[in-house]
Biopython code that builds the backbone (N, CA, C, O; Angstrom):
import numpy as np
from Bio.PDB.StructureBuilder import StructureBuilder

atoms = [
    (1, "MET", "N", (-18.771, 2.421, -24.203)),
    (1, "MET", "CA", (-17.399, 2.845, -23.813)),
    (1, "MET", "C", (-16.449, 2.146, -24.712)),
    (1, "MET", "O", (-16.588, 0.950, -24.967)),
    (2, "GLY", "N", (-15.457, 2.886, -25.212)),
    (2, "GLY", "CA", (-14.442, 2.337, -26.089)),
    (2, "GLY", "C", (-13.305, 1.689, -25.322)),
    (2, "GLY", "O", (-13.188, 1.791, -24.101)),
    (3, "VAL", "N", (-12.495, 1.033, -26.085)),
    (3, "VAL", "CA", (-11.307, 0.328, -25.497)),
    (3, "VAL", "C", (-10.404, 1.368, -24.828)),
    (3, "VAL", "O", (-9.926, 1.138, -23.718)),
    (4, "GLU", "N", (-10.165, 2.496, -25.479)),
    (4, "GLU", "CA", (-9.255, 3.475, -24.940)),
    (4, "GLU", "C", (-9.780, 4.055, -23.600)),
    (4, "GLU", "O", (-9.030, 4.235, -22.641)),
    (5, "ASP", "N", (-11.085, 4.335, -23.583)),
    (5, "ASP", "CA", (-11.713, 4.863, -22.332)),
    (5, "ASP", "C", (-11.593, 3.809, -21.233)),
    (5, "ASP", "O", (-11.311, 4.160, -20.088)),
    (6, "PHE", "N", (-11.792, 2.569, -21.536)),
    (6, "PHE", "CA", (-11.672, 1.510, -20.522)),
    (6, "PHE", "C", (-10.256, 1.387, -19.993)),
    (6, "PHE", "O", (-10.048, 1.181, -18.797)),
    (7, "ILE", "N", (-9.296, 1.511, -20.871)),
    (7, "ILE", "CA", (-7.866, 1.370, -20.456)),
    (7, "ILE", "C", (-7.534, 2.584, -19.553)),
    (7, "ILE", "O", (-6.867, 2.420, -18.531)),
    (8, "VAL", "N", (-7.979, 3.759, -19.910)),
    (8, "VAL", "CA", (-7.712, 4.938, -19.068)),
    (8, "VAL", "C", (-8.346, 4.800, -17.679)),
    (8, "VAL", "O", (-7.742, 5.120, -16.655)),
    (9, "GLN", "N", (-9.568, 4.319, -17.691)),
    (9, "GLN", "CA", (-10.303, 4.125, -16.415)),
    (9, "GLN", "C", (-9.608, 3.093, -15.559)),
    (9, "GLN", "O", (-9.436, 3.297, -14.357)),
    (10, "VAL", "N", (-9.202, 1.979, -16.165)),
    (10, "VAL", "CA", (-8.526, 0.910, -15.340)),
    (10, "VAL", "C", (-7.184, 1.395, -14.833)),
    (10, "VAL", "O", (-6.783, 1.091, -13.710)),
    (11, "THR", "N", (-6.490, 2.156, -15.677)),
    (11, "THR", "CA", (-5.175, 2.655, -15.223)),
    (11, "THR", "C", (-5.343, 3.652, -14.071)),
    (11, "THR", "O", (-4.569, 3.621, -13.114)),
    (12, "ASN", "N", (-6.346, 4.536, -14.153)),
    (12, "ASN", "CA", (-6.599, 5.441, -13.041)),
    (12, "ASN", "C", (-6.975, 4.709, -11.753)),
    (12, "ASN", "O", (-6.520, 5.068, -10.667)),
    (13, "GLU", "N", (-7.812, 3.677, -11.890)),
    (13, "GLU", "CA", (-8.257, 2.895, -10.731)),
    (13, "GLU", "C", (-7.059, 2.133, -10.164)),
    (13, "GLU", "O", (-6.923, 2.017, -8.946)),
    (14, "ALA", "N", (-6.221, 1.632, -11.005)),
    (14, "ALA", "CA", (-5.034, 0.876, -10.545)),
    (14, "ALA", "C", (-4.090, 1.783, -9.732)),
    (14, "ALA", "O", (-3.596, 1.387, -8.677)),
    (15, "ILE", "N", (-3.851, 2.989, -10.233)),
    (15, "ILE", "CA", (-2.994, 3.918, -9.500)),
    (15, "ILE", "C", (-3.607, 4.263, -8.179)),
    (15, "ILE", "O", (-2.909, 4.247, -7.165)),
    (16, "LEU", "N", (-4.921, 4.584, -8.139)),
    (16, "LEU", "CA", (-5.580, 4.872, -6.885)),
    (16, "LEU", "C", (-5.533, 3.694, -5.895)),
    (16, "LEU", "O", (-5.303, 3.866, -4.698)),
    (17, "LEU", "N", (-5.762, 2.484, -6.453)),
    (17, "LEU", "CA", (-5.740, 1.348, -5.632)),
    (17, "LEU", "C", (-4.368, 1.098, -5.041)),
    (17, "LEU", "O", (-4.262, 0.711, -3.878)),
    (18, "THR", "N", (-3.318, 1.309, -5.811)),
    (18, "THR", "CA", (-1.938, 1.179, -5.310)),
    (18, "THR", "C", (-1.694, 2.147, -4.122)),
    (18, "THR", "O", (-1.090, 1.782, -3.114)),
    (19, "VAL", "N", (-2.180, 3.373, -4.282)),
    (19, "VAL", "CA", (-1.949, 4.370, -3.247)),
    (19, "VAL", "C", (-2.742, 3.944, -1.952)),
    (19, "VAL", "O", (-2.201, 4.006, -0.847)),
    (20, "VAL", "N", (-3.967, 3.535, -2.109)),
    (20, "VAL", "CA", (-4.831, 3.165, -0.981)),
    (20, "VAL", "C", (-4.277, 1.929, -0.276)),
    (20, "VAL", "O", (-4.256, 1.860, 0.953)),
    (21, "ILE", "N", (-3.836, 0.968, -1.056)),
    (21, "ILE", "CA", (-3.367, -0.284, -0.405)),
    (21, "ILE", "C", (-2.011, -0.079, 0.268)),
    (21, "ILE", "O", (-1.715, -0.741, 1.263)),
    (22, "SER", "N", (-1.194, 0.812, -0.249)),
    (22, "SER", "CA", (0.172, 1.020, 0.372)),
    (22, "SER", "C", (0.121, 2.035, 1.505)),
    (22, "SER", "O", (1.096, 2.137, 2.249)),
    (23, "MET", "N", (-0.964, 2.797, 1.679)),
    (23, "MET", "CA", (-1.007, 3.795, 2.635)),
    (23, "MET", "C", (-0.864, 3.337, 4.126)),
    (23, "MET", "O", (-0.146, 3.981, 4.890)),
    (24, "PRO", "N", (-1.527, 2.259, 4.529)),
    (24, "PRO", "CA", (-1.292, 1.829, 5.932)),
    (24, "PRO", "C", (0.198, 1.514, 6.262)),
    (24, "PRO", "O", (0.707, 1.893, 7.317)),
    (25, "SER", "N", (0.838, 0.845, 5.370)),
    (25, "SER", "CA", (2.235, 0.490, 5.653)),
    (25, "SER", "C", (3.176, 1.715, 5.635)),
    (25, "SER", "O", (4.140, 1.798, 6.395)),
    (26, "ILE", "N", (2.857, 2.642, 4.751)),
    (26, "ILE", "CA", (3.720, 3.826, 4.701)),
    (26, "ILE", "C", (3.405, 4.745, 5.891)),
    (26, "ILE", "O", (4.314, 5.375, 6.431)),
    (27, "ALA", "N", (2.177, 4.827, 6.293)),
    (27, "ALA", "CA", (1.866, 5.632, 7.539)),
    (27, "ALA", "C", (2.470, 5.030, 8.765)),
    (27, "ALA", "O", (2.948, 5.780, 9.616)),
    (28, "VAL", "N", (2.485, 3.774, 8.917)),
    (28, "VAL", "CA", (3.047, 3.115, 10.146)),
    (28, "VAL", "C", (4.582, 3.313, 10.125)),
    (28, "VAL", "O", (5.191, 3.663, 11.136)),
    (29, "SER", "N", (5.184, 3.078, 8.941)),
    (29, "SER", "CA", (6.631, 3.322, 8.822)),
    (29, "SER", "C", (7.017, 4.755, 9.128)),
    (29, "SER", "O", (8.019, 4.991, 9.804)),
    (30, "LEU", "N", (6.237, 5.724, 8.639)),
    (30, "LEU", "CA", (6.551, 7.073, 8.903)),
    (30, "LEU", "C", (6.383, 7.450, 10.404)),
    (30, "LEU", "O", (7.214, 8.152, 10.980)),
    (31, "PHE", "N", (5.305, 6.969, 10.996)),
    (31, "PHE", "CA", (5.100, 7.205, 12.404)),
    (31, "PHE", "C", (6.201, 6.566, 13.249)),
    (31, "PHE", "O", (6.726, 7.235, 14.139)),
    (32, "LEU", "N", (6.572, 5.332, 13.024)),
    (32, "LEU", "CA", (7.590, 4.667, 13.796)),
    (32, "LEU", "C", (8.922, 5.292, 13.548)),
    (32, "LEU", "O", (9.723, 5.363, 14.480)),
    (33, "GLY", "N", (9.231, 5.767, 12.326)),
    (33, "GLY", "CA", (10.474, 6.436, 12.029)),
    (33, "GLY", "C", (10.576, 7.727, 12.797)),
    (33, "GLY", "O", (11.651, 8.076, 13.284)),
    (34, "LEU", "N", (9.430, 8.472, 12.920)),
    (34, "LEU", "CA", (9.424, 9.678, 13.695)),
    (34, "LEU", "C", (9.691, 9.445, 15.139)),
    (34, "LEU", "O", (10.474, 10.154, 15.770)),
    (35, "ILE", "N", (9.024, 8.429, 15.671)),
    (35, "ILE", "CA", (9.185, 8.091, 17.083)),
    (35, "ILE", "C", (10.634, 7.723, 17.420)),
    (35, "ILE", "O", (11.207, 8.187, 18.406)),
    (36, "VAL", "N", (11.190, 6.888, 16.576)),
    (36, "VAL", "CA", (12.603, 6.414, 16.787)),
    (36, "VAL", "C", (13.586, 7.614, 16.621)),
    (36, "VAL", "O", (14.557, 7.749, 17.365)),
    (37, "ALA", "N", (13.298, 8.456, 15.638)),
    (37, "ALA", "CA", (14.173, 9.641, 15.440)),
    (37, "ALA", "C", (14.109, 10.554, 16.673)),
    (37, "ALA", "O", (15.135, 11.075, 17.112)),
    (38, "LEU", "N", (12.941, 10.742, 17.216)),
    (38, "LEU", "CA", (12.852, 11.535, 18.487)),
    (38, "LEU", "C", (13.556, 10.941, 19.611)),
    (38, "LEU", "O", (14.200, 11.639, 20.394)),
    (39, "PHE", "N", (13.448, 9.534, 19.734)),
    (39, "PHE", "CA", (14.160, 8.822, 20.776)),
    (39, "PHE", "C", (15.665, 8.967, 20.612)),
    (39, "PHE", "O", (16.386, 9.171, 21.589)),
    (40, "GLN", "N", (16.139, 8.861, 19.366)),
    (40, "GLN", "CA", (17.554, 8.966, 19.075)),
    (40, "GLN", "C", (18.063, 10.355, 19.381)),
    (40, "GLN", "O", (19.148, 10.530, 19.935)),
    (41, "ALA", "N", (17.249, 11.361, 19.006)),
    (41, "ALA", "CA", (17.713, 12.730, 19.271)),
    (41, "ALA", "C", (17.775, 13.048, 20.759)),
    (41, "ALA", "O", (18.664, 13.782, 21.190)),
    (42, "THR", "N", (16.852, 12.512, 21.554)),
    (42, "THR", "CA", (16.872, 12.793, 22.978)),
    (42, "THR", "C", (17.911, 12.016, 23.720)),
    (42, "THR", "O", (18.448, 12.510, 24.712)),
    (43, "THR", "N", (18.216, 10.831, 23.290)),
    (43, "THR", "CA", (19.192, 10.003, 23.953)),
    (43, "THR", "C", (20.584, 10.087, 23.326)),
    (43, "THR", "O", (21.551, 9.570, 23.886)),
    (44, "GLN", "N", (20.685, 10.732, 22.175)),
    (44, "GLN", "CA", (21.883, 10.895, 21.360)),
    (44, "GLN", "C", (22.524, 9.546, 20.989)),
    (44, "GLN", "O", (23.744, 9.434, 20.871)),
    (45, "ILE", "N", (21.689, 8.552, 20.815)),
    (45, "ILE", "CA", (22.109, 7.266, 20.261)),
    (45, "ILE", "C", (22.004, 7.356, 18.779)),
    (45, "ILE", "O", (20.925, 7.619, 18.247)),
    (46, "GLN", "N", (23.095, 7.146, 18.096)),
    (46, "GLN", "CA", (23.107, 7.252, 16.667)),
    (46, "GLN", "C", (23.325, 5.908, 15.932)),
    (46, "GLN", "O", (24.115, 5.799, 14.995)),
    (47, "GLU", "N", (22.627, 4.962, 16.383)),
    (47, "GLU", "CA", (22.721, 3.619, 15.786)),
    (47, "GLU", "C", (21.760, 3.540, 14.598)),
    (47, "GLU", "O", (20.561, 3.781, 14.744)),
    (48, "GLN", "N", (22.308, 3.193, 13.397)),
    (48, "GLN", "CA", (21.512, 3.171, 12.179)),
    (48, "GLN", "C", (20.426, 2.065, 12.177)),
    (48, "GLN", "O", (19.323, 2.253, 11.663)),
    (49, "THR", "N", (20.778, 0.935, 12.758)),
    (49, "THR", "CA", (19.821, -0.214, 12.738)),
    (49, "THR", "C", (18.670, -0.015, 13.697)),
    (49, "THR", "O", (17.659, -0.708, 13.592)),
    (50, "LEU", "N", (18.798, 0.941, 14.658)),
    (50, "LEU", "CA", (17.800, 1.157, 15.652)),
    (50, "LEU", "C", (16.492, 1.605, 14.950)),
    (50, "LEU", "O", (15.401, 1.242, 15.390)),
    (51, "SER", "N", (16.605, 2.384, 13.873)),
    (51, "SER", "CA", (15.367, 2.827, 13.190)),
    (51, "SER", "C", (14.835, 1.794, 12.234)),
    (51, "SER", "O", (13.650, 1.797, 11.902)),
    (52, "PHE", "N", (15.683, 0.930, 11.801)),
    (52, "PHE", "CA", (15.236, -0.096, 10.756)),
    (52, "PHE", "C", (14.353, -1.203, 11.401)),
    (52, "PHE", "O", (13.302, -1.534, 10.853)),
    (53, "VAL", "N", (14.748, -1.748, 12.499)),
    (53, "VAL", "CA", (14.072, -2.888, 13.079)),
    (53, "VAL", "C", (12.661, -2.558, 13.523)),
    (53, "VAL", "O", (11.766, -3.333, 13.186)),
    (54, "PRO", "N", (12.366, -1.457, 14.267)),
    (54, "PRO", "CA", (10.967, -1.166, 14.614)),
    (54, "PRO", "C", (10.127, -0.952, 13.394)),
    (54, "PRO", "O", (8.993, -1.429, 13.358)),
    (55, "LYS", "N", (10.624, -0.247, 12.368)),
    (55, "LYS", "CA", (9.832, -0.026, 11.188)),
    (55, "LYS", "C", (9.506, -1.314, 10.486)),
    (55, "LYS", "O", (8.383, -1.517, 10.025)),
    (56, "MET", "N", (10.537, -2.230, 10.401)),
    (56, "MET", "CA", (10.271, -3.535, 9.758)),
    (56, "MET", "C", (9.218, -4.285, 10.436)),
    (56, "MET", "O", (8.300, -4.794, 9.793)),
    (57, "ILE", "N", (9.311, -4.381, 11.762)),
    (57, "ILE", "CA", (8.324, -5.117, 12.577)),
    (57, "ILE", "C", (6.952, -4.462, 12.359)),
    (57, "ILE", "O", (5.963, -5.156, 12.121)),
    (58, "GLY", "N", (6.896, -3.162, 12.437)),
    (58, "GLY", "CA", (5.576, -2.466, 12.314)),
    (58, "GLY", "C", (4.941, -2.710, 10.947)),
    (58, "GLY", "O", (3.743, -2.968, 10.828)),
    (59, "VAL", "N", (5.784, -2.619, 9.927)),
    (59, "VAL", "CA", (5.222, -2.822, 8.545)),
    (59, "VAL", "C", (4.762, -4.264, 8.359)),
    (59, "VAL", "O", (3.726, -4.509, 7.740)),
    (60, "PHE", "N", (5.535, -5.235, 8.897)),
    (60, "PHE", "CA", (5.103, -6.618, 8.823)),
    (60, "PHE", "C", (3.819, -6.835, 9.537)),
    (60, "PHE", "O", (2.954, -7.561, 9.047)),
    (61, "ALA", "N", (3.656, -6.211, 10.720)),
    (61, "ALA", "CA", (2.418, -6.362, 11.497)),
    (61, "ALA", "C", (1.249, -5.784, 10.767)),
    (61, "ALA", "O", (0.176, -6.386, 10.750)),
    (62, "ILE", "N", (1.421, -4.619, 10.153)),
    (62, "ILE", "CA", (0.361, -4.015, 9.410)),
    (62, "ILE", "C", (0.001, -4.837, 8.162)),
    (62, "ILE", "O", (-1.173, -5.013, 7.839)),
    (63, "LEU", "N", (1.033, -5.333, 7.471)),
    (63, "LEU", "CA", (0.728, -6.226, 6.338)),
    (63, "LEU", "C", (-0.037, -7.459, 6.771)),
    (63, "LEU", "O", (-0.936, -7.907, 6.060)),
    (64, "ALA", "N", (0.298, -8.008, 7.906)),
    (64, "ALA", "CA", (-0.383, -9.180, 8.405)),
    (64, "ALA", "C", (-1.831, -8.847, 8.755)),
    (64, "ALA", "O", (-2.745, -9.641, 8.531)),
    (65, "ALA", "N", (-2.017, -7.611, 9.329)),
    (65, "ALA", "CA", (-3.363, -7.252, 9.740)),
    (65, "ALA", "C", (-4.255, -6.848, 8.582)),
    (65, "ALA", "O", (-5.463, -7.077, 8.635)),
    (66, "THR", "N", (-3.686, -6.243, 7.520)),
    (66, "THR", "CA", (-4.497, -5.779, 6.408)),
    (66, "THR", "C", (-4.447, -6.732, 5.243)),
    (66, "THR", "O", (-5.067, -6.475, 4.211)),
    (67, "GLY", "N", (-3.725, -7.827, 5.379)),
    (67, "GLY", "CA", (-3.640, -8.803, 4.327)),
    (67, "GLY", "C", (-4.971, -9.272, 3.733)),
    (67, "GLY", "O", (-5.113, -9.286, 2.510)),
    (68, "PRO", "N", (-5.949, -9.656, 4.557)),
    (68, "PRO", "CA", (-7.209, -10.081, 4.014)),
    (68, "PRO", "C", (-7.905, -8.990, 3.227)),
    (68, "PRO", "O", (-8.416, -9.237, 2.135)),
    (69, "TRP", "N", (-7.928, -7.799, 3.769)),
    (69, "TRP", "CA", (-8.500, -6.715, 3.063)),
    (69, "TRP", "C", (-7.835, -6.405, 1.723)),
    (69, "TRP", "O", (-8.510, -6.184, 0.717)),
    (70, "VAL", "N", (-6.472, -6.393, 1.725)),
    (70, "VAL", "CA", (-5.716, -6.169, 0.505)),
    (70, "VAL", "C", (-6.069, -7.316, -0.514)),
    (70, "VAL", "O", (-6.288, -7.023, -1.690)),
    (71, "GLY", "N", (-6.124, -8.573, -0.092)),
    (71, "GLY", "CA", (-6.450, -9.640, -0.978)),
    (71, "GLY", "C", (-7.780, -9.529, -1.609)),
    (71, "GLY", "O", (-7.944, -9.734, -2.812)),
    (72, "VAL", "N", (-8.777, -9.188, -0.758)),
    (72, "VAL", "CA", (-10.187, -9.009, -1.303)),
    (72, "VAL", "C", (-10.257, -7.854, -2.269)),
    (72, "VAL", "O", (-10.917, -7.938, -3.304)),
    (73, "THR", "N", (-9.570, -6.762, -1.932)),
    (73, "THR", "CA", (-9.597, -5.607, -2.828)),
    (73, "THR", "C", (-8.884, -5.908, -4.161)),
    (73, "THR", "O", (-9.372, -5.499, -5.214)),
    (74, "MET", "N", (-7.781, -6.589, -4.135)),
    (74, "MET", "CA", (-7.102, -6.936, -5.349)),
    (74, "MET", "C", (-7.941, -7.905, -6.253)),
    (74, "MET", "O", (-8.045, -7.727, -7.466)),
    (75, "VAL", "N", (-8.519, -8.919, -5.595)),
    (75, "VAL", "CA", (-9.407, -9.863, -6.342)),
    (75, "VAL", "C", (-10.579, -9.164, -6.976)),
    (75, "VAL", "O", (-10.936, -9.448, -8.120)),
    (76, "ARG", "N", (-11.201, -8.221, -6.218)),
    (76, "ARG", "CA", (-12.334, -7.426, -6.754)),
    (76, "ARG", "C", (-11.880, -6.631, -7.939)),
    (76, "ARG", "O", (-12.618, -6.541, -8.920)),
    (77, "PHE", "N", (-10.663, -6.025, -7.904)),
    (77, "PHE", "CA", (-10.206, -5.185, -8.993)),
    (77, "PHE", "C", (-9.879, -6.058, -10.192)),
    (77, "PHE", "O", (-10.153, -5.686, -11.333)),
    (78, "ALA", "N", (-9.311, -7.184, -9.940)),
    (78, "ALA", "CA", (-9.025, -8.163, -11.081)),
    (78, "ALA", "C", (-10.347, -8.644, -11.748)),
    (78, "ALA", "O", (-10.420, -8.793, -12.968)),
    (79, "GLN", "N", (-11.352, -8.873, -10.937)),
    (79, "GLN", "CA", (-12.635, -9.278, -11.509)),
    (79, "GLN", "C", (-13.253, -8.096, -12.321)),
    (79, "GLN", "O", (-13.857, -8.303, -13.373)),
    (80, "HIS", "N", (-13.089, -6.924, -11.826)),
    (80, "HIS", "CA", (-13.621, -5.739, -12.529)),
    (80, "HIS", "C", (-12.882, -5.604, -13.864)),
    (80, "HIS", "O", (-13.504, -5.382, -14.902)),
    (81, "CYS", "N", (-11.540, -5.740, -13.829)),
    (81, "CYS", "CA", (-10.790, -5.603, -15.093)),
    (81, "CYS", "C", (-11.126, -6.691, -16.120)),
    (81, "CYS", "O", (-11.347, -6.411, -17.298)),
    (82, "LEU", "N", (-11.159, -7.942, -15.638)),
    (82, "LEU", "CA", (-11.422, -8.992, -16.603)),
    (82, "LEU", "C", (-12.843, -8.927, -17.106)),
    (82, "LEU", "O", (-13.101, -9.147, -18.289)),
    (83, "GLY", "N", (-13.770, -8.623, -16.208)),
    (83, "GLY", "CA", (-15.154, -8.460, -16.658)),
    (83, "GLY", "C", (-15.350, -7.276, -17.607)),
    (83, "GLY", "O", (-16.175, -7.332, -18.518)),
    (84, "GLY", "N", (-14.610, -6.242, -17.392)),
    (84, "GLY", "CA", (-14.695, -5.107, -18.271)),
    (84, "GLY", "C", (-14.127, -5.335, -19.658)),
    (84, "GLY", "O", (-14.605, -4.798, -20.657)),
    (85, "PHE", "N", (-13.060, -6.174, -19.678)),
    (85, "PHE", "CA", (-12.432, -6.481, -21.028)),
    (85, "PHE", "C", (-13.428, -7.297, -21.844)),
    (85, "PHE", "O", (-13.514, -7.128, -23.061)),
    (86, "VAL", "N", (-14.164, -8.160, -21.203)),
    (86, "VAL", "CA", (-15.149, -8.943, -21.972)),
    (86, "VAL", "C", (-16.279, -8.090, -22.471)),
    (86, "VAL", "O", (-16.778, -8.284, -23.580)),
    (87, "GLU", "N", (-16.687, -7.142, -21.653)),
    (87, "GLU", "CA", (-17.741, -6.190, -22.098)),
    (87, "GLU", "C", (-17.243, -5.304, -23.271)),
    (87, "GLU", "O", (-17.995, -5.071, -24.217)),
    (88, "VAL", "N", (-16.012, -4.821, -23.219)),
    (88, "VAL", "CA", (-15.485, -3.926, -24.227)),
    (88, "VAL", "C", (-15.310, -4.671, -25.532)),
    (88, "VAL", "O", (-15.574, -4.123, -26.602)),
    (89, "ILE", "N", (-14.859, -5.938, -25.455)),
    (89, "ILE", "CA", (-14.603, -6.726, -26.703)),
    (89, "ILE", "C", (-15.911, -6.969, -27.458)),
    (89, "ILE", "O", (-15.954, -6.916, -28.687)),
    (90, "HIS", "N", (-16.941, -7.228, -26.719)),
    (90, "HIS", "CA", (-18.242, -7.606, -27.379)),
    (90, "HIS", "C", (-19.006, -6.362, -27.737)),
    (90, "HIS", "O", (-20.103, -6.448, -28.289)),
]
sb = StructureBuilder()
sb.init_structure("model")
sb.init_model(0)
sb.init_chain("A")
sb.init_seg("    ")
for serial, (resi, resn, name, xyz) in enumerate(atoms, 1):
    if name == "N":
        sb.init_residue(resn, " ", resi, " ")
    sb.init_atom(name, np.array(xyz, "f"), 0.0, 1.0, " ", f" {name:<3s}", serial, name[0])
structure = sb.get_structure()
C-alpha cells in the first residue's frame, strides 16, 4: 500500500470516527431539544434559556458516560495511524 492510499484510508476512517463519536451527544441534544420544544409549545412559555440548560446537562451527562469509550477509541485510532505510518515508510 502506498503513502497516498494510506492517507486516504486514514482520512476516511477519521471522518467516520468523528461521526460515530459525536453521534450520542448529537442524538441526546436533538431528543431533549424536541422534548423542550413540545413542552414550550404546549405551555406557551417562550423562554430561550429553557431549551439550552436541559440540552447542556444532557450532553455533559452523555460525554461523562461515553468518555471511557471515546478515549479508548481515539487511542486505538492513534495507534493504528502511527503504526501504519511506520509500515508505509519502510
